[in-house]
C-alpha positions in Angstrom: 58.0 124.6 67.4 58.3 124.3 71.2 58.7 120.8 72.7 55.5 119.0 73.9 56.1 117.6 77.4 53.6 115.1 78.8 53.1 113.8 82.3 51.0 110.6 82.6 49.9 110.4 86.3 48.2 107.5 87.9 45.6 108.9 90.3 44.1 106.9 93.2 47.2 105.0 94.3 46.2 103.4 97.6 42.5 103.2 96.8 42.4 99.4 96.7 44.7 96.4 96.1 43.6 95.9 92.4 44.6 99.6 91.7 47.8 99.2 93.7 48.8 96.2 91.7 48.3 98.0 88.4 50.0 101.2 89.4 53.0 99.5 91.0 53.5 97.5 87.8 53.4 100.6 85.6 55.8 102.5 87.9 58.2 99.5 87.9 58.1 99.3 84.1 58.4 103.1 83.8 55.3 103.2 81.6 53.9 106.2 83.4 55.5 109.4 84.8 54.2 109.3 88.3 51.3 108.4 90.7 49.5 110.2 93.5 48.6 108.4 96.7 45.4 108.6 98.7 46.4 108.7 102.4 42.9 108.1 103.9 42.0 105.2 101.6 42.0 101.5 102.6 44.9 100.5 100.3 47.2 103.2 101.5 49.3 101.0 103.9 50.2 98.6 101.1 51.0 101.4 98.6 53.1 103.3 101.2 55.1 100.3 102.2 55.9 99.6 98.6 57.1 103.2 98.0 59.1 103.1 101.2 60.8 99.8 100.3 61.7 101.0 96.8 62.4 104.6 97.7 60.0 105.6 94.9 60.7 109.2 94.1 57.9 110.1 91.7 54.9 109.7 94.0 52.8 112.7 95.0 50.0 113.4 97.4 46.4 113.0 96.1 44.6 115.4 98.4 41.5 113.3 99.2 38.3 114.9 100.6 35.6 112.7 98.9 34.8 109.0 98.9 32.5 108.3 96.0 32.0 104.5 95.7 29.6 102.5 97.9 32.0 99.5 97.6 35.1 101.5 98.9 34.5 104.1 101.6 36.9 105.9 103.9 36.8 108.5 106.6 39.0 111.5 107.1 42.2 111.3 109.2 41.1 114.1 111.5 37.5 113.1 112.1 35.9 116.5 111.8 32.1 116.1 111.4 31.8 118.5 108.5 34.1 116.4 106.4 31.7 113.4 106.6 28.2 112.5 105.6 25.7 110.6 107.7 27.6 107.3 107.3 30.7 108.8 109.0 32.7 108.6 105.7 33.8 111.4 103.5 31.2 113.0 101.2 30.3 111.1 98.1 30.0 114.1 95.8 32.1 117.2 95.3 29.0 119.4 95.6 28.2 118.0 99.0 31.8 118.5 100.1 31.9 122.1 98.9 28.6 123.0 100.6 29.3 121.3 104.0 33.0 121.1 104.7 34.5 123.7 107.1 37.5 125.5 105.6 39.6 125.2 108.8 38.8 121.5 109.0 39.8 121.1 105.3 43.2 122.7 105.9 43.9 120.5 109.0 42.9 117.4 107.1 45.3 118.2 104.2 48.1 118.8 106.6 47.4 115.5 108.3 47.5 113.7 105.0 50.8 115.3 104.1 52.3 114.5 107.5 51.2 110.9 107.5 52.8 110.4 104.1 56.0 112.0 105.3 56.0 109.8 108.4 56.5 106.8 106.0 59.6 108.5 104.6 57.8 109.4 101.4 58.6 113.0 100.3 55.9 113.7 97.7 57.0 114.9 94.3 53.9 117.0 93.7 50.3 117.5 94.9 47.0 117.0 93.2 43.3 116.7 94.1 40.9 113.8 94.1 37.8 114.5 92.0 38.8 118.2 91.7 37.0 118.9 95.0 39.1 122.0 95.7 38.5 123.7 92.4 35.1 125.2 93.3 33.5 124.1 90.1 30.5 122.2 91.6 29.1 124.8 94.0 31.4 127.8 93.5 33.3 127.3 96.8 37.0 127.1 95.9 39.8 126.0 98.2 42.5 126.5 95.6 44.1 129.4 97.7 44.4 127.1 100.7 45.9 124.3 98.7 48.4 126.6 97.0 49.5 128.1 100.2 50.2 124.6 101.6 52.1 123.8 98.4 54.2 126.9 98.8 55.0 126.0 102.4 55.9 122.4 101.3 57.8 123.7 98.2 55.9 121.3 95.9 54.2 121.7 92.5 50.5 121.5 92.2 48.3 120.0 89.4 46.3 123.0 88.2 45.8 124.0 84.6 47.1 127.4 83.5 45.1 127.2 80.3 42.2 125.2 79.0 42.9 123.2 75.9 40.0 123.9 73.5 39.8 120.2 72.5 39.5 118.9 76.0 36.3 116.9 76.3 35.7 117.7 80.0 37.3 121.0 81.0 36.4 122.9 77.8 32.7 122.3 78.5 32.6 123.7 82.1 31.3 127.2 82.4 33.8 129.6 84.0 36.7 127.2 83.9 38.9 129.8 82.3 38.4 132.0 85.3 39.4 129.2 87.6 42.6 128.7 85.6 43.5 132.4 85.6 42.9 132.9 89.3 44.8 129.8 90.2 47.7 130.6 87.9 48.0 134.2 89.3 48.1 133.0 92.9 50.5 130.2 92.1 52.8 132.8 90.4 52.7 135.0 93.5 53.4 132.1 95.9 56.1 130.6 93.6 54.2 127.3 93.1 55.0 125.5 89.9 52.1 124.3 87.7 51.8 122.5 84.4 50.3 124.4 81.4 47.4 122.1 80.6 45.4 119.3 82.3 44.0 116.9 79.6 41.1 114.7 80.4 39.1 111.9 78.8 35.7 110.3 79.7 36.3 108.0 82.6 33.0 106.3 82.2 32.1 103.6 79.6 30.2 105.3 76.8 27.6 103.4 74.8 29.2 101.2 72.2 32.7 102.0 73.4 35.4 99.4 72.9 39.0 99.1 74.0 40.1 99.7 70.4 38.0 102.9 70.1 39.4 104.1 73.4 42.9 103.4 72.3 42.5 105.3 69.0 41.2 108.3 70.9 44.1 108.3 73.3 46.6 107.9 70.5 45.0 110.8 68.6 45.5 112.9 71.8 49.2 112.3 71.5 49.3 113.9 68.0 47.1 116.8 69.2 49.1 117.6 72.3 49.5 121.4 72.9 52.9 122.9 73.2 54.2 123.3 76.7 53.8 121.0 79.7 50.6 118.9 79.9 49.4 116.3 82.3 46.8 113.6 81.6 45.7 111.4 84.4 44.5 107.8 84.4 43.1 105.4 87.0 44.6 102.0 86.1 43.5 98.8 87.7 43.7 95.1 87.1 40.7 92.9 86.5 38.9 92.0 89.7 35.5 90.3 89.8 34.3 92.1 92.9 35.3 95.5 91.6 33.8 94.8 88.2 30.5 94.1 89.9 30.6 96.8 92.6 32.5 99.9 91.1 30.9 101.7 88.2 33.0 101.6 85.0 35.7 99.5 86.5 36.3 98.0 83.0 37.5 101.5 81.8 40.2 101.4 84.5 41.3 98.0 83.3 41.5 99.5 79.8 43.7 102.4 81.0 46.1 99.8 82.5 46.2 97.8 79.3 46.8 100.9 77.2 49.9 101.9 79.1 51.4 98.4 78.2 50.2 98.6 74.6 53.1 98.9 72.1 50.9 101.0 69.7 50.5 103.7 72.4 54.2 103.7 73.2 55.0 104.1 69.5 52.5 107.0 69.2 54.2 108.9 72.0 57.6 108.7 70.2 56.2 109.2 66.7 54.3 112.4 67.8 57.5 113.8 69.3 56.1 113.8 72.8 58.6 114.0 75.6 57.4 112.0 78.6 58.4 113.7 81.8 57.5 114.1 85.4 56.9 116.8 88.1 60.6 117.4 88.6 60.4 119.1 85.2 57.4 121.1 86.3 59.2 122.1 89.5 62.1 123.5 87.3 60.2 125.0 84.4 56.5 125.5 85.6 56.6 128.9 87.3 54.6 131.7 85.8 56.1 135.2 85.3 55.3 137.5 88.1 53.5 140.3 86.4 51.7 143.2 88.1 48.2 142.1 87.1 48.8 138.6 88.5 49.9 140.1 91.8 46.8 142.2 92.1 44.5 139.2 91.4 46.5 137.0 93.7 46.3 139.5 96.6 42.5 139.6 96.1 42.4 135.8 96.4 44.6 135.6 99.4 42.3 138.0 101.3 39.3 135.7 100.8 
């Protein structure tokens, strides 16, 4: 049996002080593998200063092109009008972003986010994407080729799934998602961009009747059902905050995710299930696809688009 490697990544670092507090604590205690930082978000300066001070090595770039919550909005760095809605902030939904954003403006914004992060002396360990806005799943307008070409230039791994785990409660239900994985993997192989094998999700909203104990049981079960290879699961941990509980939908679930990472039962399950907790340095070394002829043909087709 092949080893089961797992990355636990904290998304949305820099979104807000309550999220920063939780993520910094988890990184300090080494309870998670990594985090990815949102450069345009209002909590970025705090998060970046902390990373700079600690010389934190396992922090990536969370490519941010949407701004979904009324209580926490942000604009792009570059200010291109197609990246914003009527409020002057980034689009609230992935569909609106896909339909309205200009491709050249997207590329310039992603470069600006990377360069600002680098200006703080933070060399990202990897790249991923807020709300999956680059995948093309909402309206069929993918920007994966542009993102992968940037990752190739920066020599960084990208969070994109090579395969869809049949038991995944989100990705396995999306029509055409296997095609997204195949195209992205082929292009990554041609460009030499390292990817994990699987991206594992769980419902980020509070379901009717859901409790922390039920959530914990499901996450522990995931450890025992982990596919062979390199997987990533992503969380959005946050501390309790009265304003956020009132203003941000399902904030309580974020508090649960923070609590789970500190739960001894969860830590025991990782070890008992034989899961090796790793980070994107392992993906960079082991996550490149074989360069086969069919992959090259598909990748060339994507690059021409």
